[in-house]
N, C-alpha and C positions, 0 to 999 in steps of 0.2 A: 504494500500500500504506500503510495506516495505521500510525503509530508506536505500539507498545505501551508502556504506561506501567508504571512500577515505583514501589515505595515505597523512597525513599532515606532512609537513617538516618545521622545525624550526631551526634557529640558536639559540644556548642556552649557557648560562653561569651558571655553578654550583653555587648555592647560598652560599655554604660553601667554595668556592675557587674563589673569585671574581677576583683575579689577573691572573687566567688562561685564555687561549685563548678560544674563542667560539668553540663549536662543533656543527655538524649538527645532529639533531635527527629526526627520522621518526617514526610515530605512526599511526595506523589504528583506525579511529573513524568515527562516523556518521556526525559530524560537528566540526567546529574549536573550539567551546567552550568546547565540550567534550574532545577533544584532549588536550587543554590547562589545563583543570581541572586535568587531569591525570599527567601532568608534572610540573605544577606551584609551587607545594610545594618545589620541589628540584631545579628548574631552573628558571632563568630570560629568557623569550622567545621573539624571534622576528620572525614573520611569514616569511617564505621563499618560500612556494609553496604548491600546492595541486595536487595530482595525483589520478585519478579515479582507484578504485579497479576493475579489470576486472575478471569476472567469466569465467568458462569453462576450457577446457583442452588445454595445450600447447604441440605442437609436439616437 
């Protein structure tokens, strides 16, 4: 069975600019850990939400 992907939303602060305001980042991944692994090197992350990725065509 294939893993369904989700859009993960994080509030994030760039590690090289700690005095800046947080930004909202969205990333598509199979699970939260995978999403965090892709962003954690550059950002301090706070989970903000998850949206399912819906397949199919949109009119």
